[in-house]
PDB file of N, CA, C and O in Angstrom:
ATOM      1  N   UNK A   1      56.651 114.991 200.294  1.00  0.00           N
ATOM      2  CA  UNK A   1      56.887 113.947 201.263  1.00  0.00           C
ATOM      3  C   UNK A   1      57.181 114.592 202.628  1.00  0.00           C
ATOM      4  O   UNK A   1      57.950 115.549 202.718  1.00  0.00           O
ATOM      5  N   UNK A   2      56.587 114.079 203.637  1.00  0.00           N
ATOM      6  CA  UNK A   2      56.721 114.596 204.998  1.00  0.00           C
ATOM      7  C   UNK A   2      58.040 114.137 205.615  1.00  0.00           C
ATOM      8  O   UNK A   2      58.491 113.019 205.365  1.00  0.00           O
ATOM      9  N   UNK A   3      58.658 115.001 206.423  1.00  0.00           N
ATOM     10  CA  UNK A   3      59.879 114.651 207.138  1.00  0.00           C
ATOM     11  C   UNK A   3      59.561 114.603 208.622  1.00  0.00           C
ATOM     12  O   UNK A   3      59.055 115.568 209.195  1.00  0.00           O
ATOM     13  N   UNK A   4      59.864 113.464 209.236  1.00  0.00           N
ATOM     14  CA  UNK A   4      59.653 113.300 210.681  1.00  0.00           C
ATOM     15  C   UNK A   4      61.011 113.120 211.329  1.00  0.00           C
ATOM     16  O   UNK A   4      61.854 112.392 210.805  1.00  0.00           O
ATOM     17  N   UNK A   5      61.236 113.765 212.451  1.00  0.00           N
ATOM     18  CA  UNK A   5      62.535 113.736 213.123  1.00  0.00           C
ATOM     19  C   UNK A   5      62.373 113.031 214.471  1.00  0.00           C
ATOM     20  O   UNK A   5      61.527 113.411 215.280  1.00  0.00           O
ATOM     21  N   UNK A   6      63.187 112.004 214.703  1.00  0.00           N
ATOM     22  CA  UNK A   6      63.112 111.261 215.957  1.00  0.00           C
ATOM     23  C   UNK A   6      63.647 112.100 217.117  1.00  0.00           C
ATOM     24  O   UNK A   6      64.337 113.097 216.904  1.00  0.00           O
ATOM     25  N   UNK A   7      63.332 111.697 218.325  1.00  0.00           N
ATOM     26  CA  UNK A   7      63.841 112.399 219.513  1.00  0.00           C
ATOM     27  C   UNK A   7      65.364 112.383 219.535  1.00  0.00           C
ATOM     28  O   UNK A   7      66.006 113.383 219.857  1.00  0.00           O
ATOM     29  N   UNK A   8      65.923 111.241 219.190  1.00  0.00           N
ATOM     30  CA  UNK A   8      67.384 111.134 219.164  1.00  0.00           C
ATOM     31  C   UNK A   8      67.965 112.185 218.222  1.00  0.00           C
ATOM     32  O   UNK A   8      68.896 112.902 218.591  1.00  0.00           O
ATOM     33  N   UNK A   9      67.426 112.278 217.016  1.00  0.00           N
ATOM     34  CA  UNK A   9      67.928 113.239 216.032  1.00  0.00           C
ATOM     35  C   UNK A   9      67.735 114.674 216.519  1.00  0.00           C
ATOM     36  O   UNK A   9      68.602 115.519 216.295  1.00  0.00           O
ATOM     37  N   UNK A  10      66.615 114.962 217.179  1.00  0.00           N
ATOM     38  CA  UNK A  10      66.391 116.306 217.723  1.00  0.00           C
ATOM     39  C   UNK A  10      67.451 116.663 218.759  1.00  0.00           C
ATOM     40  O   UNK A  10      67.929 117.797 218.797  1.00  0.00           O
ATOM     41  N   UNK A  11      67.813 115.705 219.592  1.00  0.00           N
ATOM     42  CA  UNK A  11      68.859 115.934 220.581  1.00  0.00           C
ATOM     43  C   UNK A  11      70.207 116.212 219.929  1.00  0.00           C
ATOM     44  O   UNK A  11      70.953 117.086 220.372  1.00  0.00           O
ATOM     45  N   UNK A  12      70.511 115.465 218.877  1.00  0.00           N
ATOM     46  CA  UNK A  12      71.759 115.680 218.148  1.00  0.00           C
ATOM     47  C   UNK A  12      71.749 117.049 217.467  1.00  0.00           C
ATOM     48  O   UNK A  12      72.765 117.745 217.449  1.00  0.00           O
ATOM     49  N   UNK A  13      70.613 117.428 216.916  1.00  0.00           N
ATOM     50  CA  UNK A  13      70.494 118.736 216.267  1.00  0.00           C
ATOM     51  C   UNK A  13      70.777 119.848 217.266  1.00  0.00           C
ATOM     52  O   UNK A  13      71.486 120.804 216.954  1.00  0.00           O
ATOM     53  N   UNK A  14      70.220 119.721 218.470  1.00  0.00           N
ATOM     54  CA  UNK A  14      70.460 120.727 219.504  1.00  0.00           C
ATOM     55  C   UNK A  14      71.944 120.804 219.852  1.00  0.00           C
ATOM     56  O   UNK A  14      72.503 121.895 219.967  1.00  0.00           O
ATOM     57  N   UNK A  15      72.576 119.651 220.018  1.00  0.00           N
ATOM     58  CA  UNK A  15      73.984 119.655 220.422  1.00  0.00           C
ATOM     59  C   UNK A  15      74.902 120.227 219.340  1.00  0.00           C
ATOM     60  O   UNK A  15      75.940 120.807 219.658  1.00  0.00           O
ATOM     61  N   UNK A  16      74.534 120.071 218.070  1.00  0.00           N
ATOM     62  CA  UNK A  16      75.332 120.614 216.964  1.00  0.00           C
ATOM     63  C   UNK A  16      74.855 121.983 216.489  1.00  0.00           C
ATOM     64  O   UNK A  16      75.490 122.588 215.626  1.00  0.00           O
ATOM     65  N   UNK A  17      73.751 122.479 217.035  1.00  0.00           N
ATOM     66  CA  UNK A  17      73.223 123.772 216.613  1.00  0.00           C
ATOM     67  C   UNK A  17      72.659 123.746 215.202  1.00  0.00           C
ATOM     68  O   UNK A  17      72.863 124.684 214.431  1.00  0.00           O
ATOM     69  N   UNK A  18      71.952 122.678 214.863  1.00  0.00           N
ATOM     70  CA  UNK A  18      71.383 122.481 213.523  1.00  0.00           C
ATOM     71  C   UNK A  18      69.875 122.709 213.593  1.00  0.00           C
ATOM     72  O   UNK A  18      69.197 122.127 214.439  1.00  0.00           O
ATOM     73  N   UNK A  19      69.352 123.548 212.712  1.00  0.00           N
ATOM     74  CA  UNK A  19      67.917 123.845 212.704  1.00  0.00           C
ATOM     75  C   UNK A  19      67.138 122.837 211.855  1.00  0.00           C
ATOM     76  O   UNK A  19      67.703 122.144 211.009  1.00  0.00           O
ATOM     77  N   UNK A  20      65.842 122.777 212.100  1.00  0.00           N
ATOM     78  CA  UNK A  20      64.978 121.920 211.283  1.00  0.00           C
ATOM     79  C   UNK A  20      64.965 122.406 209.838  1.00  0.00           C
ATOM     80  O   UNK A  20      64.881 121.601 208.910  1.00  0.00           O
ATOM     81  N   UNK A  21      65.047 123.715 209.646  1.00  0.00           N
ATOM     82  CA  UNK A  21      65.063 124.270 208.290  1.00  0.00           C
ATOM     83  C   UNK A  21      66.291 123.778 207.519  1.00  0.00           C
ATOM     84  O   UNK A  21      66.196 123.449 206.336  1.00  0.00           O
ATOM     85  N   UNK A  22      67.435 123.729 208.189  1.00  0.00           N
ATOM     86  CA  UNK A  22      68.649 123.239 207.539  1.00  0.00           C
ATOM     87  C   UNK A  22      68.526 121.758 207.189  1.00  0.00           C
ATOM     88  O   UNK A  22      68.981 121.330 206.129  1.00  0.00           O
ATOM     89  N   UNK A  23      67.921 120.987 208.068  1.00  0.00           N
ATOM     90  CA  UNK A  23      67.693 119.561 207.794  1.00  0.00           C
ATOM     91  C   UNK A  23      66.817 119.408 206.557  1.00  0.00           C
ATOM     92  O   UNK A  23      67.138 118.631 205.658  1.00  0.00           O
ATOM     93  N   UNK A  24      65.717 120.144 206.508  1.00  0.00           N
ATOM     94  CA  UNK A  24      64.812 120.054 205.361  1.00  0.00           C
ATOM     95  C   UNK A  24      65.511 120.453 204.071  1.00  0.00           C
ATOM     96  O   UNK A  24      65.369 119.779 203.050  1.00  0.00           O
ATOM     97  N   UNK A  25      66.266 121.546 204.114  1.00  0.00           N
ATOM     98  CA  UNK A  25      66.988 122.006 202.922  1.00  0.00           C
ATOM     99  C   UNK A  25      68.009 120.958 202.462  1.00  0.00           C
ATOM    100  O   UNK A  25      68.114 120.666 201.271  1.00  0.00           O
ATOM    101  N   UNK A  26      68.756 120.399 203.414  1.00  0.00           N
ATOM    102  CA  UNK A  26      69.775 119.409 203.071  1.00  0.00           C
ATOM    103  C   UNK A  26      69.158 118.131 202.510  1.00  0.00           C
ATOM    104  O   UNK A  26      69.758 117.479 201.656  1.00  0.00           O
ATOM    105  N   UNK A  27      67.985 117.773 202.974  1.00  0.00           N
ATOM    106  CA  UNK A  27      67.337 116.564 202.464  1.00  0.00           C
ATOM    107  C   UNK A  27      66.710 116.800 201.095  1.00  0.00           C
ATOM    108  O   UNK A  27      66.662 115.890 200.268  1.00  0.00           O
ATOM    109  N   UNK A  28      66.231 118.012 200.855  1.00  0.00           N
ATOM    110  CA  UNK A  28      65.627 118.314 199.554  1.00  0.00           C
ATOM    111  C   UNK A  28      66.686 118.542 198.482  1.00  0.00           C
ATOM    112  O   UNK A  28      66.491 118.158 197.329  1.00  0.00           O
ATOM    113  N   UNK A  29      67.812 119.167 198.851  1.00  0.00           N
ATOM    114  CA  UNK A  29      68.876 119.472 197.898  1.00  0.00           C
ATOM    115  C   UNK A  29      70.237 119.102 198.485  1.00  0.00           C
ATOM    116  O   UNK A  29      71.048 119.982 198.776  1.00  0.00           O
ATOM    117  N   UNK A  30      70.491 117.797 198.661  1.00  0.00           N
ATOM    118  CA  UNK A  30      71.786 117.396 199.223  1.00  0.00           C
ATOM    119  C   UNK A  30      72.908 117.587 198.201  1.00  0.00           C
ATOM    120  O   UNK A  30      72.671 117.582 196.993  1.00  0.00           O
ATOM    121  N   UNK A  31      74.128 117.754 198.705  1.00  0.00           N
ATOM    122  CA  UNK A  31      75.288 117.799 197.814  1.00  0.00           C
ATOM    123  C   UNK A  31      75.608 116.399 197.306  1.00  0.00           C
ATOM    124  O   UNK A  31      76.124 116.236 196.201  1.00  0.00           O
ATOM    125  N   UNK A  32      75.300 115.390 198.116  1.00  0.00           N
ATOM    126  CA  UNK A  32      75.465 114.009 197.681  1.00  0.00           C
ATOM    127  C   UNK A  32      74.592 113.098 198.535  1.00  0.00           C
ATOM    128  O   UNK A  32      74.162 113.459 199.631  1.00  0.00           O
ATOM    129  N   UNK A  33      74.348 111.915 198.002  1.00  0.00           N
ATOM    130  CA  UNK A  33      73.567 110.884 198.692  1.00  0.00           C
ATOM    131  C   UNK A  33      74.379 109.595 198.667  1.00  0.00           C
ATOM    132  O   UNK A  33      75.015 109.272 197.664  1.00  0.00           O
ATOM    133  N   UNK A  34      74.353 108.866 199.772  1.00  0.00           N
ATOM    134  CA  UNK A  34      74.999 107.557 199.828  1.00  0.00           C
ATOM    135  C   UNK A  34      74.061 106.580 200.515  1.00  0.00           C
ATOM    136  O   UNK A  34      73.196 106.963 201.302  1.00  0.00           O
ATOM    137  N   UNK A  35      74.255 105.319 200.198  1.00  0.00           N
ATOM    138  CA  UNK A  35      73.464 104.280 200.847  1.00  0.00           C
ATOM    139  C   UNK A  35      74.079 103.965 202.198  1.00  0.00           C
ATOM    140  O   UNK A  35      75.298 103.854 202.330  1.00  0.00           O
ATOM    141  N   UNK A  36      73.223 103.821 203.200  1.00  0.00           N
ATOM    142  CA  UNK A  36      73.662 103.460 204.535  1.00  0.00           C
ATOM    143  C   UNK A  36      73.366 102.005 204.813  1.00  0.00           C
ATOM    144  O   UNK A  36      72.992 101.257 203.909  1.00  0.00           O
ATOM    145  N   UNK A  37      73.529 101.602 206.049  1.00  0.00           N
ATOM    146  CA  UNK A  37      73.241 100.235 206.450  1.00  0.00           C
ATOM    147  C   UNK A  37      71.743 100.026 206.627  1.00  0.00           C
ATOM    148  O   UNK A  37      70.996 100.977 206.857  1.00  0.00           O
ATOM    149  N   UNK A  38      71.323  98.794 206.520  1.00  0.00           N
ATOM    150  CA  UNK A  38      69.926  98.402 206.748  1.00  0.00           C
ATOM    151  C   UNK A  38      68.945  99.150 205.861  1.00  0.00           C
ATOM    152  O   UNK A  38      67.817  99.420 206.274  1.00  0.00           O
ATOM    153  N   UNK A  39      69.362  99.487 204.643  1.00  0.00           N
ATOM    154  CA  UNK A  39      68.482 100.168 203.702  1.00  0.00           C
ATOM    155  C   UNK A  39      68.300 101.652 203.964  1.00  0.00           C
ATOM    156  O   UNK A  39      67.483 102.305 203.315  1.00  0.00           O
ATOM    157  N   UNK A  40      69.051 102.182 204.903  1.00  0.00           N
ATOM    158  CA  UNK A  40      68.941 103.608 205.196  1.00  0.00           C
ATOM    159  C   UNK A  40      69.687 104.426 204.153  1.00  0.00           C
ATOM    160  O   UNK A  40      70.512 103.905 203.402  1.00  0.00           O
ATOM    161  N   UNK A  41      69.380 105.709 204.122  1.00  0.00           N
ATOM    162  CA  UNK A  41      70.027 106.630 203.191  1.00  0.00           C
ATOM    163  C   UNK A  41      70.719 107.719 203.991  1.00  0.00           C
ATOM    164  O   UNK A  41      70.341 108.018 205.124  1.00  0.00           O
ATOM    165  N   UNK A  42      71.751 108.313 203.375  1.00  0.00           N
ATOM    166  CA  UNK A  42      72.490 109.386 204.028  1.00  0.00           C
ATOM    167  C   UNK A  42      72.571 110.570 203.074  1.00  0.00           C
ATOM    168  O   UNK A  42      73.171 110.491 202.002  1.00  0.00           O
ATOM    169  N   UNK A  43      71.952 111.669 203.492  1.00  0.00           N
ATOM    170  CA  UNK A  43      72.037 112.922 202.737  1.00  0.00           C
ATOM    171  C   UNK A  43      73.207 113.716 203.314  1.00  0.00           C
ATOM    172  O   UNK A  43      73.355 113.832 204.531  1.00  0.00           O
ATOM    173  N   UNK A  44      74.039 114.262 202.416  1.00  0.00           N
ATOM    174  CA  UNK A  44      75.204 115.015 202.861  1.00  0.00           C
ATOM    175  C   UNK A  44      75.174 116.414 202.284  1.00  0.00           C
ATOM    176  O   UNK A  44      74.867 116.611 201.108  1.00  0.00           O
ATOM    177  N   UNK A  45      75.500 117.387 203.130  1.00  0.00           N
ATOM    178  CA  UNK A  45      75.487 118.795 202.722  1.00  0.00           C
ATOM    179  C   UNK A  45      76.710 119.476 203.321  1.00  0.00           C
ATOM    180  O   UNK A  45      76.982 119.351 204.515  1.00  0.00           O
ATOM    181  N   UNK A  46      77.448 120.202 202.473  1.00  0.00           N
ATOM    182  CA  UNK A  46      78.607 120.951 202.959  1.00  0.00           C
ATOM    183  C   UNK A  46      78.164 122.160 203.766  1.00  0.00           C
ATOM    184  O   UNK A  46      77.264 122.900 203.367  1.00  0.00           O
ATOM    185  N   UNK A  47      78.811 122.345 204.903  1.00  0.00           N
ATOM    186  CA  UNK A  47      78.581 123.528 205.737  1.00  0.00           C
ATOM    187  C   UNK A  47      79.969 123.984 206.184  1.00  0.00           C
ATOM    188  O   UNK A  47      80.570 123.397 207.083  1.00  0.00           O
ATOM    189  N   UNK A  48      80.461 125.036 205.543  1.00  0.00           N
ATOM    190  CA  UNK A  48      81.808 125.542 205.806  1.00  0.00           C
ATOM    191  C   UNK A  48      82.826 124.412 205.645  1.00  0.00           C
ATOM    192  O   UNK A  48      82.925 123.827 204.566  1.00  0.00           O
ATOM    193  N   UNK A  49      83.576 124.100 206.690  1.00  0.00           N
ATOM    194  CA  UNK A  49      84.586 123.035 206.592  1.00  0.00           C
ATOM    195  C   UNK A  49      84.072 121.705 207.111  1.00  0.00           C
ATOM    196  O   UNK A  49      84.849 120.785 207.367  1.00  0.00           O
ATOM    197  N   UNK A  50      82.761 121.609 207.264  1.00  0.00           N
ATOM    198  CA  UNK A  50      82.156 120.376 207.760  1.00  0.00           C
ATOM    199  C   UNK A  50      81.160 119.815 206.747  1.00  0.00           C
ATOM    200  O   UNK A  50      80.764 120.477 205.787  1.00  0.00           O
ATOM    201  N   UNK A  51      80.780 118.582 207.003  1.00  0.00           N
ATOM    202  CA  UNK A  51      79.742 117.922 206.215  1.00  0.00           C
ATOM    203  C   UNK A  51      78.613 117.563 207.174  1.00  0.00           C
ATOM    204  O   UNK A  51      78.829 116.869 208.167  1.00  0.00           O
ATOM    205  N   UNK A  52      77.422 118.034 206.874  1.00  0.00           N
ATOM    206  CA  UNK A  52      76.245 117.640 207.634  1.00  0.00           C
ATOM    207  C   UNK A  52      75.773 116.314 207.051  1.00  0.00           C
ATOM    208  O   UNK A  52      75.496 116.214 205.856  1.00  0.00           O
ATOM    209  N   UNK A  53      75.685 115.302 207.903  1.00  0.00           N
ATOM    210  CA  UNK A  53      75.212 113.981 207.460  1.00  0.00           C
ATOM    211  C   UNK A  53      73.902 113.668 208.152  1.00  0.00           C
ATOM    212  O   UNK A  53      73.798 113.743 209.377  1.00  0.00           O
ATOM    213  N   UNK A  54      72.900 113.316 207.354  1.00  0.00           N
ATOM    214  CA  UNK A  54      71.560 113.029 207.853  1.00  0.00           C
ATOM    215  C   UNK A  54      71.225 111.588 207.476  1.00  0.00           C
ATOM    216  O   UNK A  54      71.087 111.262 206.297  1.00  0.00           O
ATOM    217  N   UNK A  55      71.097 110.741 208.472  1.00  0.00           N
ATOM    218  CA  UNK A  55      70.770 109.336 208.233  1.00  0.00           C
ATOM    219  C   UNK A  55      69.267 109.193 208.423  1.00  0.00           C
ATOM    220  O   UNK A  55      68.716 109.571 209.458  1.00  0.00           O
ATOM    221  N   UNK A  56      68.611 108.639 207.401  1.00  0.00           N
ATOM    222  CA  UNK A  56      67.152 108.538 207.464  1.00  0.00           C
ATOM    223  C   UNK A  56      66.650 107.288 206.757  1.00  0.00           C
ATOM    224  O   UNK A  56      67.367 106.648 205.988  1.00  0.00           O
ATOM    225  N   UNK A  57      65.394 106.962 207.043  1.00  0.00           N
ATOM    226  CA  UNK A  57      64.693 105.862 206.384  1.00  0.00           C
ATOM    227  C   UNK A  57      63.523 106.450 205.613  1.00  0.00           C
ATOM    228  O   UNK A  57      62.917 107.437 206.030  1.00  0.00           O
ATOM    229  N   UNK A  58      63.216 105.830 204.486  1.00  0.00           N
ATOM    230  CA  UNK A  58      62.051 106.261 203.700  1.00  0.00           C
ATOM    231  C   UNK A  58      60.948 105.234 203.884  1.00  0.00           C
ATOM    232  O   UNK A  58      61.153 104.032 203.718  1.00  0.00           O
ATOM    233  N   UNK A  59      59.783 105.740 204.227  1.00  0.00           N
ATOM    234  CA  UNK A  59      58.593 104.916 204.311  1.00  0.00           C
ATOM    235  C   UNK A  59      57.597 105.493 203.316  1.00  0.00           C
ATOM    236  O   UNK A  59      57.887 106.502 202.673  1.00  0.00           O
ATOM    237  N   UNK A  60      56.469 104.894 203.181  1.00  0.00           N
ATOM    238  CA  UNK A  60      55.490 105.231 202.147  1.00  0.00           C
ATOM    239  C   UNK A  60      55.400 106.714 201.827  1.00  0.00           C
ATOM    240  O   UNK A  60      55.678 107.119 200.698  1.00  0.00           O
ATOM    241  N   UNK A  61      55.022 107.516 202.786  1.00  0.00           N
ATOM    242  CA  UNK A  61      54.813 108.940 202.504  1.00  0.00           C
ATOM    243  C   UNK A  61      55.635 109.846 203.413  1.00  0.00           C
ATOM    244  O   UNK A  61      55.333 111.032 203.544  1.00  0.00           O
ATOM    245  N   UNK A  62      56.678 109.292 204.045  1.00  0.00           N
ATOM    246  CA  UNK A  62      57.501 110.126 204.902  1.00  0.00           C
ATOM    247  C   UNK A  62      58.943 109.648 204.967  1.00  0.00           C
ATOM    248  O   UNK A  62      59.255 108.486 204.707  1.00  0.00           O
ATOM    249  N   UNK A  63      59.804 110.586 205.321  1.00  0.00           N
ATOM    250  CA  UNK A  63      61.209 110.292 205.576  1.00  0.00           C
ATOM    251  C   UNK A  63      61.403 110.468 207.073  1.00  0.00           C
ATOM    252  O   UNK A  63      61.021 111.492 207.640  1.00  0.00           O
ATOM    253  N   UNK A  64      61.998 109.466 207.711  1.00  0.00           N
ATOM    254  CA  UNK A  64      62.196 109.496 209.153  1.00  0.00           C
ATOM    255  C   UNK A  64      63.677 109.697 209.435  1.00  0.00           C
ATOM    256  O   UNK A  64      64.496 108.827 209.137  1.00  0.00           O
ATOM    257  N   UNK A  65      64.019 110.848 210.012  1.00  0.00           N
ATOM    258  CA  UNK A  65      65.403 111.173 210.328  1.00  0.00           C
ATOM    259  C   UNK A  65      65.787 110.407 211.594  1.00  0.00           C
ATOM    260  O   UNK A  65      65.198 110.606 212.656  1.00  0.00           O
ATOM    261  N   UNK A  66      66.782 109.531 211.464  1.00  0.00           N
ATOM    262  CA  UNK A  66      67.241 108.701 212.570  1.00  0.00           C
ATOM    263  C   UNK A  66      68.276 109.445 213.410  1.00  0.00           C
ATOM    264  O   UNK A  66      68.182 109.481 214.636  1.00  0.00           O
ATOM    265  N   UNK A  67      69.264 110.037 212.739  1.00  0.00           N
ATOM    266  CA  UNK A  67      70.292 110.805 213.433  1.00  0.00           C
ATOM    267  C   UNK A  67      70.938 111.796 212.478  1.00  0.00           C
ATOM    268  O   UNK A  67      70.827 111.669 211.259  1.00  0.00           O
ATOM    269  N   UNK A  68      71.601 112.767 213.041  1.00  0.00           N
ATOM    270  CA  UNK A  68      72.329 113.777 212.257  1.00  0.00           C
ATOM    271  C   UNK A  68      73.628 114.086 212.982  1.00  0.00           C
ATOM    272  O   UNK A  68      73.718 113.975 214.204  1.00  0.00           O
ATOM    273  N   UNK A  69      74.629 114.474 212.210  1.00  0.00           N
ATOM    274  CA  UNK A  69      75.869 114.935 212.820  1.00  0.00           C
ATOM    275  C   UNK A  69      76.698 115.702 211.813  1.00  0.00           C
ATOM    276  O   UNK A  69      76.513 115.577 210.602  1.00  0.00           O
ATOM    277  N   UNK A  70      77.627 116.507 212.341  1.00  0.00           N
ATOM    278  CA  UNK A  70      78.582 117.221 211.509  1.00  0.00           C
ATOM    279  C   UNK A  70      79.900 116.476 211.606  1.00  0.00           C
ATOM    280  O   UNK A  70      80.305 116.045 212.686  1.00  0.00           O
ATOM    281  N   UNK A  71      80.567 116.329 210.464  1.00  0.00           N
ATOM    282  CA  UNK A  71      81.868 115.670 210.422  1.00  0.00           C
ATOM    283  C   UNK A  71      82.837 116.559 209.650  1.00  0.00           C
ATOM    284  O   UNK A  71      82.421 117.401 208.854  1.00  0.00           O
ATOM    285  N   UNK A  72      84.112 116.367 209.888  1.00  0.00           N
ATOM    286  CA  UNK A  72      85.115 117.106 209.129  1.00  0.00           C
ATOM    287  C   UNK A  72      85.022 116.687 207.673  1.00  0.00           C
ATOM    288  O   UNK A  72      84.891 115.502 207.368  1.00  0.00           O
ATOM    289  N   UNK A  73      85.089 117.651 206.786  1.00  0.00           N
ATOM    290  CA  UNK A  73      84.892 117.368 205.362  1.00  0.00           C
ATOM    291  C   UNK A  73      85.960 116.431 204.797  1.00  0.00           C
ATOM    292  O   UNK A  73      85.713 115.760 203.795  1.00  0.00           O
ATOM    293  N   UNK A  74      87.135 116.372 205.414  1.00  0.00           N
ATOM    294  CA  UNK A  74      88.192 115.473 204.920  1.00  0.00           C
ATOM    295  C   UNK A  74      87.788 114.005 205.044  1.00  0.00           C
ATOM    296  O   UNK A  74      88.313 113.158 204.322  1.00  0.00           O
ATOM    297  N   UNK A  75      86.871 113.701 205.941  1.00  0.00           N
ATOM    298  CA  UNK A  75      86.470 112.313 206.160  1.00  0.00           C
ATOM    299  C   UNK A  75      85.558 111.766 205.073  1.00  0.00           C
ATOM    300  O   UNK A  75      85.499 110.554 204.862  1.00  0.00           O
ATOM    301  N   UNK A  76      84.849 112.648 204.386  1.00  0.00           N
ATOM    302  CA  UNK A  76      83.857 112.206 203.414  1.00  0.00           C
ATOM    303  C   UNK A  76      84.041 112.943 202.108  1.00  0.00           C
ATOM    304  O   UNK A  76      84.185 114.166 202.084  1.00  0.00           O
ATOM    305  N   UNK A  77      84.035 112.192 201.022  1.00  0.00           N
ATOM    306  CA  UNK A  77      84.134 112.812 199.700  1.00  0.00           C
ATOM    307  C   UNK A  77      82.742 113.224 199.247  1.00  0.00           C
ATOM    308  O   UNK A  77      81.798 112.436 199.289  1.00  0.00           O
ATOM    309  N   UNK A  78      82.638 114.454 198.821  1.00  0.00           N
ATOM    310  CA  UNK A  78      81.360 114.936 198.285  1.00  0.00           C
ATOM    311  C   UNK A  78      81.616 115.469 196.894  1.00  0.00           C
ATOM    312  O   UNK A  78      80.690 115.934 196.231  1.00  0.00           O
TER     313      UNK A  78
END
């Protein structure tokens, strides 16, 4: 399945220093998955003392990354 990253998500990746390779790895092998709003999904991956959260939508043959961010691990149970 193809992964497409929106401009917004690319900007967030730059600001957090997150590579496309890390996004792909986290989406293929997340530590946990949760349901988001409006049918979206959230892939979560531990990175040191933070949690990388990737909010995306699934369409026929692709996953569209809407936004990404790092959060303190205490905020989210994985």
